[in-house]
C-alpha positions as CSV (number, residue, x, y, z in Angstrom):
1,X,120.6,71.0,70.1
2,X,123.5,73.4,70.6
3,X,123.3,75.1,74.0
4,X,125.7,77.6,75.5
5,X,124.1,79.7,78.3
6,X,126.3,82.2,80.1
7,X,125.3,83.8,83.3
8,X,126.7,85.7,86.3
9,X,127.6,89.0,84.8
10,X,126.8,92.4,86.3
11,X,128.0,95.8,87.4
12,X,130.9,95.8,89.8
13,X,133.3,98.4,91.1
14,X,137.0,98.3,90.3
15,X,138.7,95.7,92.5
16,X,135.5,93.7,92.8
17,X,134.8,90.1,91.9
18,X,132.3,88.2,89.8
19,X,131.8,84.5,89.0
20,X,130.5,83.6,85.6
21,X,129.0,80.3,84.7
22,X,128.4,78.6,81.3
23,X,126.2,75.6,80.8
24,X,126.9,73.8,77.6
25,X,125.4,70.9,75.7
26,X,127.0,67.7,76.6
27,X,128.3,67.0,73.1
28,X,129.9,70.4,73.0
29,X,131.5,70.1,76.4
30,X,132.6,66.6,76.6
31,X,136.2,66.0,75.7
32,X,136.6,69.5,74.4
33,X,138.8,72.3,75.5
34,X,136.5,75.1,76.5
35,X,137.3,78.8,76.5
36,X,136.0,82.0,77.9
37,X,136.0,84.8,75.4
38,X,135.1,88.5,75.7
39,X,134.2,91.3,73.3
40,X,134.5,94.9,74.4
41,X,132.7,97.7,72.5
42,X,134.4,98.4,69.2
43,X,136.8,95.5,69.6
44,X,137.1,92.0,68.3
45,X,136.2,89.1,70.4
46,X,139.2,87.7,72.2
47,X,140.1,84.6,74.1
48,X,140.5,85.2,77.8
49,X,141.3,81.7,79.0
50,X,141.0,78.1,77.9
51,X,140.7,74.9,79.9
52,X,141.3,71.3,78.6
53,X,139.1,68.3,79.4
54,X,141.7,67.4,82.1
55,X,141.7,71.0,83.5
56,X,145.0,72.3,82.0
57,X,144.7,76.0,81.6
58,X,146.1,78.8,79.5
59,X,145.4,82.4,80.4
60,X,145.8,85.6,78.5
61,X,148.5,87.9,80.0
62,X,145.9,90.5,80.7
63,X,144.0,88.3,83.2
64,X,146.6,85.9,84.5
65,X,146.7,86.0,88.3
66,X,143.3,87.6,88.5
67,X,141.0,85.2,86.8
68,X,140.5,81.5,87.5
69,X,138.8,79.1,85.2
70,X,137.4,75.8,86.3
71,X,135.0,73.1,84.9
72,X,132.6,70.5,86.2
73,X,132.5,67.8,83.7
74,X,129.5,66.1,85.4
75,X,127.5,69.2,85.0
76,X,128.8,70.3,81.6
77,X,129.6,73.7,83.1
78,X,132.6,75.9,83.0
79,X,133.2,78.7,85.5
80,X,135.2,81.9,85.5
81,X,136.1,83.5,88.8
82,X,137.1,87.1,88.1
83,X,138.9,89.0,90.9
84,X,140.6,92.4,91.0
85,X,138.4,93.5,88.2
86,X,139.5,96.6,86.1
87,X,137.5,98.9,83.9
88,X,139.3,97.4,80.9
89,X,137.6,94.0,81.8
90,X,134.3,95.5,80.7
91,X,132.9,93.4,77.9
92,X,130.4,90.8,77.0
93,X,131.7,87.4,78.1
94,X,131.1,84.2,76.1
95,X,132.1,80.6,76.4
96,X,132.7,78.2,73.5
97,X,135.0,75.4,72.5
98,X,138.6,76.3,71.8
99,X,139.6,76.7,69.2
100,X,136.3,78.0,67.9
101,X,135.4,77.2,64.3
102,X,134.4,79.9,61.8
103,X,130.6,80.3,61.8
104,X,130.2,78.5,65.1
105,X,127.2,79.1,67.2
106,X,127.6,81.6,70.1
107,X,125.3,82.0,73.1
108,X,123.9,85.4,74.2
109,X,126.9,86.1,76.5
110,X,126.8,87.9,79.8
111,X,127.6,91.6,80.3
112,X,130.4,92.5,82.7
113,X,130.7,96.2,83.5
114,X,133.5,97.4,85.8
115,X,132.8,101.0,86.8
116,X,132.8,103.2,89.9
């Protein structure tokens, strides 16, 4: 059974921090590059950062230096530490494999709202 369960979102003031978690099915997680994606209102879903099975990373320019991705292969979980949050980071955040295939299953995501 496919499982992608994101959590940890919330409302935070500009400059604040949040830590997101994503629990994935073992067969999704194992050996796969995992990514955090986000979709802001009225915009397409975009890749924020990806992490390979051996923890090499690739960040979007908009979050580099502020966000930190990590994974725990024993727990089939990927994390996203988000610091120095900006209003433009407001979005629903999702995790999935990277690259994601057309028609792939998506979890419910977790809402991140950055506002004063």
